[in-house]
C-alpha positions as CSV (number, residue, x, y, z in Angstrom):
1,Q,-19.7,-13.7,27.9
2,V,-19.4,-13.6,24.1
3,Q,-15.9,-13.0,23.0
4,L,-13.7,-13.3,20.0
5,V,-10.4,-14.9,20.9
6,Q,-7.6,-14.1,18.5
7,S,-4.4,-16.1,17.9
8,G,-1.7,-16.6,15.3
9,G,0.1,-13.2,15.4
10,G,3.8,-12.6,15.8
11,S,6.9,-11.4,14.1
12,V,7.9,-12.5,10.7
13,Q,10.3,-11.4,7.9
14,T,9.4,-9.8,4.6
15,G,7.9,-12.3,2.2
16,E,6.8,-14.8,4.8
17,S,3.2,-15.8,5.6
18,L,1.0,-15.7,8.7
19,R,-2.4,-17.2,9.5
20,L,-4.6,-15.4,12.1
21,S,-7.5,-17.1,13.8
22,C,-10.5,-15.7,15.5
23,A,-12.6,-18.1,17.5
24,V,-16.0,-17.4,18.9
25,S,-16.4,-18.0,22.6
26,G,-19.8,-18.1,24.3
27,G,-21.7,-18.0,21.0
28,T,-22.0,-18.8,17.4
29,F,-22.0,-16.8,14.2
30,G,-25.2,-14.9,13.8
31,D,-25.1,-14.1,10.1
32,N,-22.7,-13.8,7.2
33,T,-20.9,-10.8,8.5
34,A,-17.3,-11.1,9.6
35,G,-14.1,-9.3,9.0
36,W,-10.5,-8.3,9.8
37,Y,-9.2,-4.8,10.4
38,R,-5.8,-3.4,11.3
39,Q,-4.4,-0.3,12.9
40,A,-0.8,0.9,12.8
41,P,0.5,3.4,15.4
42,G,-0.7,6.9,14.5
43,D,-2.8,5.6,11.7
44,Q,-6.5,5.0,11.2
45,R,-8.1,1.6,11.5
46,E,-8.5,0.2,8.1
47,L,-10.3,-2.8,6.5
48,V,-8.1,-5.8,5.7
49,A,-10.8,-8.2,4.5
50,N,-14.5,-8.9,5.3
51,I,-17.5,-10.9,4.3
52,L,-20.6,-8.9,3.8
53,D,-24.1,-9.9,4.8
54,V,-24.9,-10.6,1.2
55,G,-22.0,-13.0,0.9
56,V,-19.6,-10.7,-0.9
57,V,-16.0,-10.8,0.0
58,R,-13.8,-7.7,-0.2
59,Y,-10.1,-7.0,0.5
60,A,-8.0,-3.9,1.0
61,D,-6.3,-2.8,-2.2
62,S,-2.9,-2.9,-0.4
63,M,-3.4,-6.6,0.3
64,K,-5.3,-7.8,-2.7
65,G,-3.9,-11.0,-3.9
66,R,-2.0,-11.6,-0.7
67,V,-4.8,-12.2,1.8
68,T,-7.7,-14.6,2.1
69,I,-10.5,-14.6,4.6
70,S,-12.4,-17.7,5.4
71,R,-14.9,-19.0,8.0
72,D,-15.5,-22.4,9.4
73,R,-18.9,-22.5,11.1
74,T,-18.4,-25.9,12.5
75,K,-15.4,-24.5,14.4
76,N,-16.9,-21.1,15.0
77,T,-13.7,-19.6,13.7
78,V,-12.8,-16.9,11.1
79,Y,-9.3,-17.1,9.5
80,L,-7.1,-14.6,7.8
81,E,-4.3,-16.0,5.8
82,M,-1.7,-13.4,4.7
83,N,1.1,-14.1,2.3
84,S,4.1,-12.1,0.9
85,L,4.0,-9.9,4.0
86,K,5.6,-6.5,3.9
87,P,6.9,-4.1,6.6
88,E,3.9,-1.9,5.9
89,D,1.6,-4.7,7.0
90,T,2.9,-4.2,10.6
91,A,-0.1,-3.4,12.8
92,V,-2.5,-4.6,15.4
93,Y,-5.1,-6.8,13.7
94,Y,-8.6,-7.0,14.9
95,C,-11.3,-9.5,14.0
96,T,-15.0,-8.8,14.1
97,A,-18.2,-10.7,13.6
98,N,-21.9,-10.7,14.4
99,V,-22.3,-13.3,17.1
100,R,-25.3,-14.9,18.7
101,S,-24.9,-15.5,22.4
102,D,-25.3,-19.1,23.8
103,T,-27.3,-17.7,26.7
104,Y,-30.8,-16.3,26.9
105,P,-32.1,-14.2,25.1
106,Y,-29.6,-15.4,22.5
107,A,-29.0,-11.9,21.2
108,I,-26.9,-11.1,18.1
109,R,-24.4,-8.3,18.4
110,T,-21.3,-7.1,16.7
111,T,-18.3,-8.3,18.6
112,W,-14.6,-7.4,18.4
113,G,-11.5,-9.2,19.3
114,R,-8.9,-7.6,21.5
115,G,-6.4,-7.4,18.6
116,I,-3.2,-9.1,18.0
117,Q,0.2,-7.7,16.9
118,V,1.7,-8.6,13.6
119,T,5.2,-7.3,13.0
120,V,7.0,-7.7,9.6
121,S,10.7,-7.0,9.5
122,S,12.6,-6.1,6.4
């Protein structure tokens, strides 16, 4: 029942911005851990940004200064704001978080979204 529902992807031009959302369905955040990853065709999945369990935020070097991760617990949503987008940012973006189920036994597990396409044209 627990799911991460992603939205906000699409096609943009170089230099434009995009905000991705990742909403928890069927649960709530279980701890501090949440993040965004991306994977381009033929490439490895790589970290974009995440929040560690100790509260430390980290970003990919390729996107440092252009991306911000945030979380709104009241809305059970994680956001990824990307600015000054480049064609190399084109990929499928996945969100992940440790989520506590709303149903018994209210277990916490790492959950992944289905991914959403971001395409940046030159």
